[in-house]
C-alpha positions as CSV (number, residue, x, y, z in Angstrom):
1,M,11.3,-7.0,1.2
2,G,7.8,-7.9,2.1
3,A,9.0,-8.7,5.7
4,A,10.9,-5.4,5.7
5,L,7.8,-3.5,4.7
6,R,5.7,-5.0,7.3
7,R,8.1,-3.6,10.0
8,Y,7.0,0.0,9.3
9,W,3.7,1.9,10.0
10,L,2.0,2.3,6.5
11,P,-1.0,4.1,5.1
12,A,-3.8,1.6,4.5
13,L,-6.5,4.0,3.2
14,Q,-7.8,7.6,3.6
15,S,-9.9,8.7,6.5
16,S,-12.4,9.9,3.8
17,E,-12.8,6.4,2.7
18,L,-14.1,5.3,6.1
19,A,-15.9,8.4,7.3
20,E,-19.1,7.1,8.6
21,R,-19.6,5.5,11.9
22,E,-21.2,2.0,11.6
23,G,-21.0,2.4,7.8
24,A,-20.2,-0.3,5.3
25,P,-17.0,-2.0,5.8
26,V,-14.2,-1.3,3.2
27,H,-12.0,-3.8,1.6
28,V,-8.2,-3.1,1.9
29,E,-5.5,-4.8,-0.1
30,L,-2.0,-4.1,1.4
31,L,1.2,-5.9,0.7
32,G,-0.7,-8.6,-1.2
33,E,-2.8,-9.4,1.8
34,H,-6.7,-8.8,2.1
35,F,-8.2,-7.0,5.0
36,V,-11.5,-5.5,6.0
37,A,-11.7,-2.0,7.7
38,F,-14.5,-0.5,9.6
39,R,-15.4,2.1,12.0
40,D,-17.6,1.3,15.0
41,E,-20.2,3.5,16.7
42,E,-17.6,5.2,18.8
43,G,-15.5,6.1,15.8
44,K,-12.8,3.5,16.6
45,I,-11.3,1.8,13.5
46,G,-10.6,-2.0,13.1
47,I,-8.5,-3.6,10.4
48,L,-9.0,-7.4,10.4
49,D,-8.2,-10.2,8.1
50,E,-11.0,-10.2,5.5
51,N,-11.9,-13.7,6.1
52,C,-14.0,-14.6,9.2
53,C,-11.9,-16.8,11.5
54,H,-14.9,-19.2,12.0
55,R,-15.4,-20.5,8.4
56,G,-13.8,-18.0,6.2
57,A,-16.7,-15.9,4.9
58,S,-15.7,-12.3,3.8
59,L,-16.3,-9.9,6.5
60,L,-16.7,-7.3,3.6
61,L,-20.3,-8.7,3.7
62,G,-20.4,-8.1,7.4
63,R,-22.8,-5.7,9.4
64,V,-21.1,-3.0,11.5
65,E,-23.1,-3.0,14.7
66,G,-22.4,-1.0,17.8
67,C,-18.8,-1.8,18.9
68,G,-18.0,-4.5,16.3
69,I,-18.5,-6.2,13.0
70,R,-20.8,-9.1,12.6
71,C,-20.3,-12.0,10.1
72,I,-23.5,-12.6,8.2
73,Y,-22.8,-16.3,7.9
74,H,-23.2,-17.4,11.5
75,G,-23.4,-14.1,13.4
76,W,-20.0,-14.0,15.1
77,K,-19.3,-10.5,16.1
78,F,-15.8,-9.1,16.4
79,S,-14.4,-5.9,18.1
80,V,-11.8,-3.5,16.5
81,E,-9.2,-5.4,18.6
82,G,-10.3,-8.9,17.2
83,A,-12.0,-10.0,20.5
84,V,-15.0,-12.3,19.8
85,L,-18.0,-10.6,21.2
86,E,-20.8,-13.0,20.2
87,T,-21.1,-16.5,18.9
88,P,-24.9,-16.9,18.5
89,N,-24.8,-20.3,17.0
90,V,-22.6,-21.7,19.7
91,P,-24.4,-22.7,23.0
92,D,-21.2,-22.7,25.0
93,S,-21.0,-19.0,26.3
94,K,-17.3,-19.5,27.1
95,F,-16.3,-20.6,23.7
96,K,-15.9,-16.9,22.5
97,T,-13.1,-16.5,24.8
98,R,-10.9,-19.2,23.3
99,V,-10.8,-17.8,19.7
100,R,-9.8,-14.4,18.4
101,A,-9.8,-12.8,14.9
102,R,-6.6,-11.5,13.6
103,A,-6.5,-7.7,14.1
104,Y,-3.8,-5.1,13.4
105,P,-2.5,-2.1,15.3
106,V,-4.3,1.0,13.8
107,R,-3.8,4.7,14.0
108,E,-5.6,7.6,12.4
109,A,-3.6,10.6,11.8
110,G,-3.0,13.3,9.0
111,G,-6.2,12.3,7.1
112,L,-4.9,8.7,6.7
113,I,-5.6,5.4,8.4
114,W,-2.3,3.7,9.2
115,A,-1.7,-0.1,9.9
116,Y,1.1,-2.1,11.2
117,L,1.3,-5.6,9.9
118,G,4.7,-6.7,11.4
119,P,5.5,-8.7,14.6
120,T,4.0,-7.3,17.6
121,D,7.2,-7.3,19.7
122,A,9.0,-5.3,17.0
123,M,6.3,-2.6,16.5
124,P,8.1,0.7,16.2
125,E,6.9,4.0,17.6
126,F,4.3,5.7,15.5
127,P,6.1,8.1,13.0
128,D,5.7,11.8,13.9
129,W,5.5,13.3,10.3
130,P,5.4,17.1,10.5
131,W,2.2,17.3,8.4
132,L,0.2,15.4,11.2
133,H,0.2,18.5,13.3
134,V,-1.8,20.7,10.9
135,S,-5.7,20.8,10.8
136,Q,-7.7,19.4,8.0
137,S,-8.4,22.9,6.7
138,N,-4.6,23.3,6.2
139,R,-3.9,20.0,4.5
140,I,-4.9,18.3,1.3
141,N,-4.8,14.5,1.0
142,A,-5.2,12.6,-2.3
143,A,-4.4,9.1,-3.6
144,A,-4.1,7.5,-6.9
145,V,-4.0,3.8,-7.8
146,V,-1.2,3.1,-10.2
147,S,-1.0,-0.4,-11.8
148,C,2.7,-1.2,-11.4
149,N,5.1,-2.1,-8.8
150,Y,5.7,0.6,-6.1
151,V,9.6,0.9,-6.8
152,Q,8.7,2.2,-10.4
153,I,6.9,5.1,-8.9
154,L,9.5,5.8,-6.3
155,E,12.1,5.9,-9.1
156,G,10.0,8.8,-10.6
157,L,10.0,10.7,-7.4
158,V,13.8,10.7,-7.0
159,D,14.5,11.3,-10.7
160,S,14.6,15.1,-11.1
161,S,15.9,15.2,-14.8
162,H,12.6,14.0,-16.3
163,L,10.6,17.2,-15.1
164,N,11.7,19.4,-17.8
165,L,10.8,16.9,-20.5
166,L,8.0,14.7,-19.4
167,H,6.3,17.6,-17.6
168,D,7.1,20.3,-20.1
169,Y,3.5,21.4,-20.8
170,G,2.6,21.4,-17.0
171,M,5.6,23.3,-16.2
172,K,4.9,26.0,-18.7
173,S,1.3,26.3,-17.8
174,A,2.3,26.7,-14.2
175,S,3.7,30.3,-15.0
176,G,1.2,32.8,-13.6
177,S,-0.6,30.5,-11.3
178,S,-1.0,31.6,-7.6
179,L,-0.9,27.8,-6.4
180,S,2.3,27.2,-4.3
181,F,3.1,24.0,-6.3
182,A,2.7,25.7,-9.7
183,E,5.0,28.6,-8.6
184,R,7.7,26.2,-7.4
185,V,7.8,24.1,-10.5
186,A,7.6,27.0,-12.8
187,G,11.0,28.1,-11.5
188,M,12.7,24.9,-12.9
189,Q,12.2,25.7,-16.5
190,G,15.6,26.2,-18.3
191,D,18.2,23.6,-17.2
192,A,16.9,20.1,-18.5
193,A,20.2,18.4,-17.3
194,P,20.7,19.2,-13.5
195,K,23.7,17.8,-11.7
196,I,22.5,15.0,-9.4
197,E,24.1,14.3,-6.1
198,A,23.0,12.0,-3.2
199,E,24.1,11.3,0.3
200,D,23.1,8.4,2.5
201,T,21.5,9.0,5.9
202,E,20.1,6.9,8.7
203,F,16.5,7.3,7.3
204,G,17.4,6.6,3.6
205,F,19.0,9.2,1.6
206,H,19.0,12.8,0.3
207,Y,19.3,13.6,-3.2
208,A,20.0,17.0,-4.7
209,A,19.2,18.4,-8.2
210,L,21.5,21.4,-9.0
211,R,20.3,23.6,-11.8
212,K,22.1,26.6,-13.1
213,T,19.9,29.6,-13.9
214,A,20.7,33.1,-15.1
215,E,20.2,36.0,-12.7
216,Q,19.8,39.7,-13.4
217,G,22.9,41.2,-14.5
218,G,24.2,38.2,-16.2
219,A,25.3,36.2,-13.2
220,T,24.8,32.5,-12.8
221,A,23.1,31.0,-9.8
222,V,22.6,27.4,-8.8
223,I,19.1,26.4,-7.5
224,A,19.3,23.3,-5.4
225,R,16.2,21.0,-5.1
226,V,16.8,18.7,-2.1
227,A,14.5,15.7,-1.6
228,A,14.5,13.1,1.1
229,F,13.8,9.4,0.7
230,I,12.6,7.9,3.9
231,A,12.6,4.1,4.0
232,P,10.8,2.2,3.1
233,C,8.4,4.1,0.7
234,F,8.2,7.8,1.7
235,V,9.6,11.0,-0.1
236,A,9.8,14.5,1.2
237,N,9.5,16.7,-1.9
238,P,11.8,19.7,-2.4
239,N,8.8,22.0,-2.4
240,G,9.0,21.6,1.3
241,D,5.0,21.4,1.8
242,L,4.5,18.1,-0.1
243,A,5.1,14.5,0.9
244,F,4.4,11.1,-0.8
245,A,3.8,7.6,0.5
246,V,4.1,5.0,-2.2
247,V,2.5,1.9,-0.6
248,P,2.3,-1.5,-2.4
249,I,-1.2,-2.9,-2.7
250,N,0.5,-6.0,-4.2
251,D,3.4,-6.7,-6.4
252,H,1.7,-5.2,-9.4
253,R,-0.4,-2.3,-8.1
254,T,0.4,0.6,-5.8
255,H,-1.4,3.3,-3.7
256,F,0.3,6.6,-4.3
257,Y,-0.6,9.0,-1.6
258,H,0.0,12.8,-1.8
259,I,0.0,15.1,1.3
260,W,0.1,19.0,1.0
261,W,0.1,21.2,4.0
262,N,0.4,24.8,4.8
263,P,0.1,25.9,8.6
264,N,-0.9,29.4,7.5
265,R,-3.1,28.9,4.6
266,A,-6.4,27.0,4.4
267,I,-5.4,25.0,1.2
268,G,-7.7,22.2,2.2
269,E,-10.9,24.4,1.9
270,E,-12.4,25.3,-1.5
271,P,-11.7,26.5,-3.9
272,L,-7.9,26.0,-3.2
273,R,-8.4,22.3,-2.7
274,S,-10.1,21.6,-6.0
275,E,-7.8,24.0,-7.8
276,Q,-4.6,22.2,-6.6
277,L,-6.0,18.7,-7.4
278,K,-7.1,19.6,-10.8
279,F,-3.8,21.3,-11.6
280,V,-1.8,18.1,-11.0
281,G,-4.5,15.7,-12.2
282,L,-5.5,14.3,-8.9
283,D,-9.1,15.3,-9.1
284,T,-11.6,12.6,-9.0
285,E,-12.8,13.1,-12.6
286,T,-9.3,13.0,-14.0
287,L,-8.2,10.0,-11.8
288,D,-11.4,8.0,-12.6
289,G,-11.0,8.7,-16.4
290,Y,-7.4,7.4,-16.4
291,G,-8.3,4.3,-14.4
292,M,-6.4,5.4,-11.2
293,T,-9.1,5.0,-8.5
294,R,-10.1,1.8,-6.7
295,G,-13.3,1.6,-8.8
296,S,-11.7,2.2,-12.2
297,A,-8.3,0.4,-12.0
298,D,-9.7,-3.0,-13.3
299,R,-12.0,-1.3,-15.9
300,A,-11.6,-2.5,-19.5
301,D,-10.7,0.9,-20.8
302,R,-8.0,1.5,-18.2
303,P,-4.6,2.5,-19.7
304,T,-2.8,-0.4,-21.4
305,R,-0.5,-1.1,-24.4
306,A,-3.6,-1.9,-26.5
307,N,-5.0,1.7,-26.1
308,R,-1.5,3.3,-26.1
309,Y,-2.0,4.1,-22.3
310,L,-4.9,6.6,-23.2
311,Q,-2.3,8.9,-25.0
312,N,-3.9,11.6,-27.2
313,R,-1.8,11.9,-30.4
314,Q,-3.9,14.8,-31.6
315,M,-2.9,16.7,-28.6
316,M,0.8,16.0,-29.6
317,R,0.3,17.1,-33.2
318,D,-1.3,20.3,-31.8
319,G,1.9,20.9,-29.8
320,H,1.4,19.1,-26.5
321,F,4.7,17.1,-25.6
322,T,3.1,13.9,-24.2
323,G,-0.5,13.9,-25.2
324,L,-1.3,13.0,-21.7
325,P,-3.6,14.9,-19.2
326,N,-1.4,16.0,-16.5
327,F,1.6,15.5,-14.2
328,T,0.0,12.6,-12.4
329,Q,-1.1,10.7,-15.6
330,E,2.1,11.4,-17.3
331,D,4.1,9.9,-14.4
332,A,1.7,7.0,-14.3
333,A,1.9,6.2,-18.0
334,V,5.7,5.9,-18.1
335,A,5.8,3.8,-15.1
336,I,3.1,1.4,-16.3
337,S,4.3,1.2,-19.7
338,A,7.6,-0.3,-18.5
339,G,5.6,-3.4,-17.2
340,A,4.1,-4.5,-14.0
341,I,7.7,-5.1,-12.7
342,R,10.2,-3.5,-14.8
343,D,13.2,-5.5,-16.0
344,R,16.1,-3.6,-14.5
345,S,18.7,-5.9,-16.0
346,R,18.2,-4.1,-19.4
347,E,18.6,-0.5,-18.0
348,N,21.6,1.7,-18.6
349,L,22.0,4.2,-15.8
350,S,23.8,7.5,-16.3
351,T,24.9,10.4,-14.2
352,A,21.4,11.6,-14.3
353,D,20.3,8.5,-12.3
354,V,22.5,8.7,-9.2
355,A,19.5,8.7,-6.9
356,I,18.0,5.6,-8.8
357,G,21.0,3.5,-7.9
358,R,20.9,5.0,-4.4
359,L,17.2,3.9,-4.0
360,Y,18.0,0.3,-5.1
361,R,20.9,0.1,-2.6
362,V,18.8,1.4,0.4
363,L,15.9,-0.8,-0.4
364,L,18.1,-3.9,-0.8
365,K,19.8,-3.0,2.5
366,C,16.4,-2.9,4.2
367,A,15.6,-6.3,3.1
368,R,19.1,-7.7,3.8
369,R,19.0,-6.5,7.4
370,V,15.6,-8.1,8.1
371,K,16.6,-11.2,6.5
372,E,19.7,-11.4,8.9
373,G,17.5,-10.7,11.8
374,G,18.2,-7.0,12.3
375,N,16.1,-3.9,11.9
376,P,15.4,-2.1,8.8
377,I,16.7,1.5,8.0
378,G,15.4,4.3,10.1
379,L,13.9,2.2,13.0
380,S,16.8,1.6,15.4
381,P,17.3,4.2,16.7
382,P,14.1,5.8,15.5
383,V,14.4,8.9,13.3
384,D,13.3,12.3,14.3
385,L,11.2,12.9,11.2
386,S,10.6,16.6,12.1
387,R,14.2,17.2,10.8
388,V,13.7,15.3,7.7
389,V,12.6,17.8,5.0
390,G,12.8,18.8,1.4
391,I,13.9,22.2,0.3
392,D,14.3,24.3,-2.8
393,A,16.7,27.3,-2.6
394,S,19.5,29.2,-4.1
395,L,23.2,28.3,-3.3
396,R,25.6,31.2,-2.7
397,E,29.0,30.8,-4.4
398,G,31.0,28.1,-2.8
399,E,27.9,26.9,-0.7
400,R,27.1,23.1,-0.6
401,W,23.5,21.9,-0.8
402,Q,24.1,20.1,2.5
403,S,23.9,23.4,4.3
404,L,20.3,23.7,3.3
405,V,19.3,20.8,5.5
406,P,21.5,21.5,8.7
407,G,19.0,19.6,11.0
408,N,19.9,16.4,9.4
409,T,23.7,16.6,9.9
410,A,23.6,14.3,12.8
411,L,21.7,11.6,10.8
412,R,24.4,11.3,8.1
413,T,26.5,8.2,8.4
414,P,29.1,6.3,6.3
415,E,27.5,3.0,7.5
416,L,25.1,3.0,4.6
417,Q,27.8,3.7,2.0
418,G,28.5,0.9,-0.5
């Protein structure tokens, strides 16, 4: 699976974490490997192996000078492409042309810094996500660090039946809010056992949660929430204006990126930005208090079994269902509490878990294809991501949920079945 993941462009960090030109370099752990990221005087970004290719000192200690980063051990200086610019301790001026630091392709887009860690000759086109085309004022980027394997977080994102239970308090508090996210989740109250259906596609799969709801006059309507899982670790939320990237830091820790966008509303500006992040528990104060930032993930008081994952039992006695701060912390607690890598041999899946089984099959197929020398799902031919959307809508009598995503009709294929 590691080889498969390296075949895709993945978010490595947020642009806000590397905002300053010639600022301090930043440590990046991605897929269990350690890198250093820096922004040079021209604003170009480099992602290099953390350890200097000379004698292995960490470039996190390095000085970002002009058009490169200099190792403080012997002064070797490297460009964002890995070229050795200076070797002040080596008298042979041509020596620097014979060595090179290992650098990786980098793109900055959508408020994120992306990296490609796979073989150069297999590098795919950079993905054209729809939210890359809105301005920073119309987009919100946020990220949480979750101390468990990335698949456990993906499982939660393709599991609609937990929403009415785990997020009971948050959904009830959403009523009356003017935030788009709150308005959409408030409408899901009522049917705690939606019918779940899934359909394989060239990019991964769609899954639909079908909820019955009473209309005026006593008629019954079906609300379909259709999400898309895009291999290897992306989800288009049914709200239509929210995407997730669930990127392994290593086997036991994950970067959970959230991206909201609205081409017609400046949600990235205050006060809307802070209101949105606070509502879902992605504001810095809440994340830091729950051990979900880079700086707090290893803190002694992070959520563990010993402190009952920071659950507040008094809140539960007072009527709160989970005793946990918010949507994000509730999702994190149940994922973390299952163990760093959950033992799937002991699970008992039901009809509510159709998408979970589908997720397993798609990920296994990605790994199997690469092991056999082929391309993982979604890369050959490349998928038109502008057509891959999530949607939340009412179905007319006799209407199938697939009609809500007609732009993806051509992407459906029986090849992934089974």
